[in-house]
C-alpha positions in Angstrom: 156.1 106.6 -37.9 155.6 104.7 -34.7 153.0 107.3 -33.5 151.2 107.1 -36.8 150.9 103.3 -36.5 149.7 103.5 -32.9 147.1 106.1 -33.8 145.8 104.1 -36.8 142.7 102.0 -36.3 143.8 99.1 -38.4 147.3 99.5 -40.1 148.5 97.0 -42.7 152.1 95.6 -42.4 152.9 93.7 -45.6 155.8 92.1 -47.3 159.1 90.8 -45.8 159.9 88.2 -48.5 163.4 89.7 -48.7 164.0 90.0 -44.9 165.7 87.6 -42.5 163.7 85.6 -40.0 164.8 87.8 -37.0 163.3 90.8 -38.8 160.1 89.0 -39.4 159.9 88.1 -35.7 160.5 91.8 -34.7 157.8 93.1 -37.0 155.4 90.6 -35.6 155.9 92.2 -32.2 155.3 95.7 -33.7 152.1 94.4 -35.4 150.9 93.0 -32.1 151.5 96.3 -30.3 149.7 98.4 -33.0 146.8 96.0 -33.7 147.7 95.7 -37.3 146.9 93.2 -40.1 150.1 91.4 -40.8 150.5 89.9 -44.3 153.1 88.7 -46.8 153.5 87.8 -50.4 151.6 84.5 -50.0 148.4 86.6 -50.5 149.3 86.9 -54.2 151.2 83.7 -54.8 150.9 80.6 -52.6 148.2 81.6 -50.2 145.8 79.0 -51.8 148.5 76.4 -51.1 148.3 77.2 -47.4 144.5 76.9 -47.4 144.7 73.5 -49.0 147.3 72.4 -46.5 145.0 73.5 -43.6 142.3 71.2 -45.1 144.4 68.3 -46.2 147.8 68.2 -44.6 151.1 68.4 -46.4 153.0 65.1 -47.1 156.2 66.9 -48.0 159.9 66.3 -47.5 163.2 68.2 -47.7 165.0 69.2 -51.0 167.8 66.9 -49.9 165.4 63.9 -50.1 164.2 65.1 -53.5 167.8 65.5 -54.7 169.1 62.1 -53.4 166.0 59.8 -53.7 163.6 61.0 -56.4 163.8 59.1 -59.7 160.5 60.6 -61.1 160.0 64.3 -60.9 156.7 66.1 -61.7 156.6 69.8 -62.4 153.0 71.0 -62.4 151.9 74.5 -63.1 155.5 75.8 -63.1 158.4 76.2 -65.4 161.7 75.7 -63.5 163.9 76.8 -66.4 162.4 80.3 -66.3 161.3 80.8 -62.8 163.7 78.6 -60.8 166.8 78.3 -63.1 169.0 76.6 -60.5 166.4 74.2 -59.3 167.0 71.5 -61.9 170.8 71.6 -61.6 170.9 71.6 -57.8 167.9 69.6 -56.7 165.5 68.0 -59.2 166.9 66.8 -62.5 170.7 67.0 -62.8 172.1 67.1 -59.3 175.5 65.4 -58.8 174.6 62.5 -56.6 175.7 58.9 -56.4 172.3 57.3 -55.5 171.4 54.6 -58.0 167.7 55.5 -57.8 168.5 58.7 -59.7 169.6 56.8 -62.8 166.1 56.7 -64.2 165.3 60.4 -63.5 166.7 61.7 -66.8 164.2 59.5 -68.7 161.1 59.8 -66.6 160.7 63.4 -65.6 157.1 64.5 -66.1 156.4 68.2 -66.7 153.0 69.8 -67.0 152.8 73.5 -67.7 149.9 75.4 -69.3 151.8 78.6 -69.6 154.5 77.9 -72.1 156.5 74.9 -73.5 159.4 73.5 -71.5 162.8 73.9 -73.2 163.9 70.7 -75.0 167.1 70.6 -73.0 165.1 69.0 -70.1 164.0 65.4 -70.3 160.3 65.6 -70.7 157.1 63.7 -70.8 155.2 66.8 -71.5 151.5 67.3 -70.7 150.3 70.6 -72.2 146.9 70.8 -70.5 144.2 73.4 -71.3 144.5 76.5 -69.2 142.5 76.5 -66.0 141.7 72.7 -66.1 144.3 71.5 -63.6 141.5 70.2 -61.2 140.1 67.9 -63.9 143.5 66.5 -64.8 144.3 65.9 -61.1 141.0 64.1 -60.9 141.7 62.0 -63.9 145.1 61.0 -62.5 143.5 59.9 -59.3 140.7 58.0 -61.1 143.1 56.1 -63.3 145.3 55.3 -60.2 142.3 53.8 -58.5 141.5 51.6 -61.5 138.5 53.4 -62.9 137.9 54.5 -66.5 138.1 58.1 -67.7 136.9 60.0 -70.9 139.0 59.8 -74.0 140.2 63.4 -73.5 140.6 65.3 -70.2 141.8 68.9 -70.0 143.1 68.6 -73.6 145.2 65.5 -72.8 144.4 62.1 -74.4 143.4 59.2 -72.2 146.4 57.0 -73.3 148.8 59.8 -72.3 147.3 60.2 -68.8 147.4 56.4 -68.3 151.0 56.3 -69.3 151.9 59.2 -67.0 150.1 57.6 -64.0 151.9 54.3 -64.7 155.3 56.0 -64.6 154.5 57.8 -61.3 153.0 54.6 -59.8 156.1 52.5 -60.7 158.7 55.1 -59.4 160.8 54.3 -56.4 160.4 57.9 -55.2 158.0 60.3 -57.0 158.4 64.0 -56.3 155.7 66.5 -57.3 156.6 70.2 -57.5 153.7 72.6 -58.1 153.7 76.3 -58.8 151.5 79.3 -59.4 150.0 77.8 -62.5 148.0 75.7 -60.0 147.4 78.3 -57.3 146.1 81.1 -59.6 144.0 79.3 -62.2 140.5 78.1 -61.8 140.2 76.0 -58.7 143.0 77.7 -56.8 143.3 76.0 -53.4 141.1 73.1 -54.5 143.8 72.3 -57.2 146.4 72.0 -54.4 143.9 69.9 -52.3 143.6 67.5 -55.2 147.4 67.4 -55.7 147.9 66.5 -52.1 145.3 63.8 -52.3 147.1 62.5 -55.4 150.3 62.3 -53.4 148.6 60.3 -50.7 147.0 58.0 -53.3 150.5 57.4 -54.8 151.9 56.5 -51.4 149.7 53.3 -51.5 152.0 52.1 -54.3 155.3 53.9 -53.9 157.0 56.8 -52.0 155.7 60.2 -53.1 156.1 63.7 -51.7 154.9 67.1 -52.8 156.4 70.6 -52.5 155.5 74.1 -53.5 157.8 76.1 -55.8 158.1 79.2 -53.8 159.7 82.5 -54.9 162.7 84.6 -54.2 165.1 84.8 -51.2 163.3 84.2 -47.9 159.7 84.2 -49.3 158.8 81.2 -47.2 160.2 82.7 -44.1 157.1 84.8 -43.0 154.8 81.8 -43.1 157.2 79.8 -40.9 158.0 82.5 -38.4 154.5 83.9 -38.0 153.0 80.4 -37.8 155.3 79.7 -34.9 154.3 83.0 -33.2 150.6 83.3 -34.0 149.5 80.0 -35.5 148.8 81.4 -39.0 151.2 81.9 -41.9 149.6 85.0 -43.6 146.7 87.4 -43.5 146.8 87.7 -39.7 144.4 90.1 -38.0 145.8 91.4 -34.7 143.3 94.3 -34.4 141.2 92.5 -31.7 144.0 92.9 -29.2 143.3 89.6 -27.4 144.1 87.0 -30.1 145.1 86.6 -33.7 142.6 85.6 -36.3 143.0 84.4 -39.9 140.3 85.4 -42.4 141.9 85.7 -45.8 138.8 86.8 -47.7 137.6 89.3 -45.1 141.0 90.9 -44.4 141.8 91.6 -48.1 141.5 95.2 -49.2 138.5 95.8 -51.5 138.9 97.4 -54.9 136.4 99.6 -56.8 134.8 96.6 -58.5 134.1 95.0 -55.1 132.6 98.2 -53.8 130.3 98.6 -56.8 129.2 94.9 -56.5 128.4 95.4 -52.8 126.3 98.6 -53.6 124.3 96.8 -56.3 123.7 93.9 -54.0 122.4 96.2 -51.3 120.1 97.9 -53.8 118.8 94.6 -55.0 118.0 93.5 -51.5 116.1 96.7 -51.0 
């Protein structure tokens, strides 16, 4: 296998979401030796989040801070009861903590999920937005927060509901926004996350607010951390040049039959 990889022009090494950090560091050295493209599951889940963070920063915190300080929790584009069943009990809604700022959390948790309704067992101020219109709703939140008017309905949500939601977030002692793949893989993708980060910064003019991605299983966030430390990029790392690592997510992705047909038609059109 080692000979095959060394003989290959541009091998792909992919995955490692269920591997420990030491293994991720070891495979990084193998990828560097073989001139491979090194990638992980972020390509099909939170890759757009990384692109937004590159552009706009990441005003985040630890789960410990969310657990002990957040009295308003926002779930956007995710359903913790189905995708992260221990999240609400350990960190976000029902953790056993003594902080008095947690007292209001049971009444003021905001949840927004276009995929399916949230179970009624959770305390909800539920915004069922139209699928693929997260960007417009983020924009409406920021517009209201800055004191400007918005249309009567945005992304399927009434103006009064949006104003009330913004008021709850604005008057929180600590507002925590958790976002999932309902934001990263609908229309807007990384631009949705860019807007969410900007909303977090806007809220910090009035209160304390942080944002965090709802990542997947086991050590899925590990490759992004380890490879960023080694190469400076979290995913889609091209090491084939031999001298330096490059990060070009669109160029390094493998092309399917539809992409090949589109390229052929474009070449024919251009003559």
